[in-house]
N, C-alpha and C positions, 0 to 999 in steps of 0.2 A: 428696156428691150424685153427682159425676162419677166414673165408674170409670176412673181414669187408665190402668191397664194395659190394659184393653179398648180404650179410645179410641186409645191409641198403636199397639196391635197391628192395629186396623183401619185406621188410617191407613197403617201400613207395608204392609199388604195391598194397599191401594188404589194406592199409588205404584208397587207392582211390576207392576201391570197396564198394558201398553203402551196409550197412548191419545193419540199425537201428533195434532194437529188433522187432521181428515179420516179417522182411523182409530179412531173411538169405539166400534166395534161390541162388543169384549170388555168394556169398562168398563160400557157400557149394559146389557149382559146381566146382568153381576154385580149391578149396582145395582138393577135391576128385581127380581131374585130377592130381594135383601136386603130391599127395601122391601115386597114382597108378603109375605115371611115375617114382617115386623113388623105385618102387618095393614093396610097402607095400600092404598087403591085406586089402582092405577097405570094411567095411560092414556098413549098415545103419539100424536104427531101424524105428518104425512108429511114431516118435515124432511129426511130422507135423500133422498127423491125430488126435493125442491126444491133441495137444495144439493150433492148428490153426496157428502155425508160419510157416514161409516160407520154412523150410527145416527140414530134419531129423538130429538127432545126428549121428556123424561119429565115427567109431571105426576102427583105422587103426593098424595093426599088423606088427611089425618088428621082423622077426624070429631071434632066437638066432644064433650067429655064430657057436657055438659048444655046442649044448644042453647038459645041465648038470643039473641033478635034484637038486643039492645043491645050484644052483644059483636062487635066487628068481625072480619070474616074477614080473615086475612093470609096471606101467603106468603113463603117464603125461597127465594132463587135462587142457584145455583152453576153452574159450567160443567164439563164432564166432560173436555174436551180439554186438552192441554198443548202448550207450544212444543217446538221441537226443539233439541237432541238430548234425546229423552225416551223412548227404547226401552231395554229392559233395564236399568231403574233398579235400583241396588243401594244401598238406604238403610242408614244406620247411626245408632244413637243414641250420641253421644259423651258422655264424662264430664263435660262442661260443661253438659248438659242440652239440647243441640241435636240435632236430627235433620238429617242431611246425606246427600247421595249420596256415591258414591265419587269424585267430581270429573270423571267423564267424561261425565255427563249432568246435566240439570236434576234437581231433586228431585221437583217436580210438587205441592208444596204449594199452588201456584196452578194449580188451585183445590181440590185433593182435601183440603186441610186443612179448608176450608169444608165439603165434602161429609161428611167424618168427624165434624165438629162436629155437623151436622144429624142425622146417624144416631144419635149419642149423645144428642142432645136428645129424639129420639123415644123412645128406650129409657128415659131418665129420666122423662120424662112418664108413660110407661105404668107403669114399676116403682114410682114413687112415688105413683101415682094422683093427679097434680097436675092440678087442674081447668084447662081451657083451651078456647078457642074452636076453630073450624075452622082448621087450618093446611095449607096446601099447599107441597110442595116442587117447585120447578121446576129440572130439570137439563138444561142446554142443551148442544148440540154446537156446535163451530165458533166459540166466542167469540174464540179466538186468530186466526182466519181473517178477521177483520173483522166480528164479531158476526152472522155469517150464520145461526146456529142461532136466535137470538132474533128475527132479522128474518123467519125462515121459520116461526115459531111461529103456531099457531092461537090467537089471544088469547081465543076463547071457552071454552077449556080452564081458564082462570083464573077462579076463583070467589072473588074477594078485593077488599077495599076498598084495601088498600095492602100494601107488602112491603118485603123487605130483601135485596140482594144481599150474600152474604158473599164479597167478592172485591177487597178493597183492601189495599194495604200500610199499614203503621202499626201501632201498639200497639193491642190490643184495647181498645175504648172510643173510638177515633177514628171520626168519621162523615163521610163525603164527602157534603155536602148540596148540592153544586153541581158540575156538570160541563159542558164546552162542547159546542156543536154543531161538527161538522167538515164542511167542504166538500172534496171531492177534486177536483183539477184537472188537466187535460190540455191542454197548448197545443201545437199543431203549427205550426211556422214553415216555410213553403215558399218557397224562393228559386228560383234557376235554375242548373242545371249548366252548366259550361264548362270547357275545358282550363286548369288553372291556370298553365301556362307559356306557351301560345301565345295564348289570347285571354281572360284573366281578366276583362277589363273587360266582357265579354258575360255574365258570371255574377253571380249574387247569392248571397252566402254565407249560408246559413240559420244557420251557427254564429255569424257575426257579428251577425246580426239577434237571435238568441236570447239571445246574451251581453249585448247592449245592453238588451234587455227585462228581463232578470233583475237587471241592474245598477240599474235604475231602480226596482225594486220594494222596498217596505218589507218586511223580513223579520225573523225572530226575534221578540223580544218587542215587540209593538206598543203594548200598554198592559197594565194589570192583568188585563184579561179576555180579551185577543186575542193570538194568535200567528200566524205564518205561516212556511212552510218550502218550499224547493225540494229534493226528494229525489233526483231522477234526471234526467239530461240525456243523451239518446241521438241519435246521428246521426253522419254523416260516413263516410268510407272512406279511399281512397287519397289521398295527399297531392297528387297531380297532377290532382285533380278538385275544382272549387269545389262545396262541399257543398249539396246541393239541398234536404234535409229534416233538421229536428231536432224531436224531440218532448221536451217538458219535462213533468215530473210534479211537482205541488206540492200543497200543502194549506194550509188556513187554518182556524182554530178560534177560537171566542169564546163566552163565557157570554151575551153580548147578540146576538140575531139581526140587530139592525139594524147593529151593528158588524162582523158577519160578512159581511153583504150588502156594506157599504162596503168592506171589505178586498178581497174578491173583485172588486168592480168596479175598484178601483185597480190590481190585478194584470192585469185585462183591458186597462185603458187603457194601461198601460205597454207591454203587447204590441202593442196596435193601433198605437201611436205609433212604436215601432221599426220594425215592418213597413212602415208607411206611409212613413217616411223613406227606406227602402232599396228601395222598390218591390216588396216581397215580399207574400205574402199569409199569412193567419194563421187558424187554427181554434182556438176556445177553448170547452172543455167543462167545466162545473162541476156537480157533483152533491152534495147534502146527503146524507151517509151515515148520520148519526145525529142526533138533536135534543138540545138542551141541556136541563138541568134546574137548578132552584135552589129551595131551601126555607129558611125562617127557623127560629129555634129554637121558634117557636110552633106549627109544624105537628105535628099529632099523630104522623105517622110519625117525626118527630124526637124529640118529647117522650118517646115510649114507650121509644126506644132509649136515651136520655139517662138516664131514670129507672133502666132496667134496668141500665145501666153502673154507676151509683152503687150499685145494689143488691148488685153483686159487688165493690165495693170499687175500681172504676175511675173516673177523673175523665173524663167526656165531652169530647171535643175536636171541635169542628165545623170543617171545612175544605172548600175548593173544589180540585178536582183538575183538571189539565190533559188528563187522559186519558179515553177513552171506555170503556164497559163495557155489559153487558147492561142495567144500570139505565137507561141512556139510551134504549134501545129500549123497555123496559117503561113508562117515563114517556111515551113517545111513543104507546103504546097506551091511555094514560089511567089507568094504574095508578101512583100515587105511589110511588116507590122511592127509597130512599137506599143507599148502598154502605158496608158496615160493614168495618173493618179486622179481618183475621184474625191478623195477627202474623207473617206470613211476611217474609223479608228476602232481598235480592239476587235477586229473581225474574228469569226469563229469562236466567239465567247458570248455569254449572256450579257457582257458589259459593252457590247457593240454600240456605237453611236456615230452620228454624223452631224456636223453644223449645218444649219440652213444656209449660212453664207457660202460654205463649200459646195453644197448642192447647186445653189445658184451659179456659182463660179464655174462648176463643171458644165452646166448648159451653156454658159456664155463662151466657154472655150470651145465647145463643139461647133456652135455658130460661127466663131471667129476662125476656125479652121477651114470651115466650108467657104468663107469669105476669102481667106488668105490663099486657098488653092486656086480659086478663079482669078483673084487679082494678079497673083504672081505668075499665072501661066505663061505669059509672054516672055518672062525672064528666066524661067525655070526649065526650059526644055521640054522633054517628052515625058518627064516624070520618072526617068530612070534612076534606080537607087544605087547608092554606093554602100556596100557592106564591107566590113573589115574583120 
């Protein structure tokens, strides 16, 4: 069913196109041309204006072969950008069946393997005259820059009941059914400057205050659903000056919104307590940057993907991830979305790789999902999702 040679050649073509996050213009132009040549209706939003990135998000619609209101409309999502170093990628297919870069850049299988799989899916559905419902392809910019493309998306462009992001590590057949919400935190500690050798008693060291605050915070793995981390600590200057200001940058994540709220509150309390003890002041800013999602095995979006995985000989594995993806944002828009494993390995490193067998399996899985959604429409109701 899958044309392996064509799929591999197209994947190699895609990874050779520079598309580091913020510079998605060339890959977006190429993909728009490919999708239009395949007969899809391609629309763009104004994400470039909103984000400053190199292109808009693309939404391409493959019409149903025989429109039936009982068949749910679905979408598949991937992102066009890559992390750095991702320019001048020189991919190679090694004798062990893996595709790798030359070791000086990432490969870009995150997420061009997903894109290649979807392009192959469209071709196979067309060539084999496989009946299917309406399918949209959502290709975003800026996923690697904090999901900014998905956040800038005009959700009215999506005409679907649920969807799948092809953007997770793991073997094809693995399904990320839960991902946490994330709070970004900035804490400014303001003390008082003084000469460190002449009158240090007149100063309040923001470094000392911030250090005590961080030491009182629960960080790392809080519980099975919650994590917290301090990523950056900035401030200070010459050793003969009592430091006046320190900025601490942190985050907290949880699958449970109430636990996230509690963790952020505890980090605020630790900061307030340390500042109060030393007579310093403190500014605490927290922002939810993406929402959580969680589905059980009974949700149609999960059942279709699981049945399709079994249809291609894979055993579905449901798991929860600690990372965020476009799936978080899409769920926040009200489109139930799970994240499917594409089979890439060692992403965000120059050792990134993907087995050809996994690339082929990803394309087969996408085709099988399209088939399963249409085949099961009569017994799956109206496509409503059950989230837990």
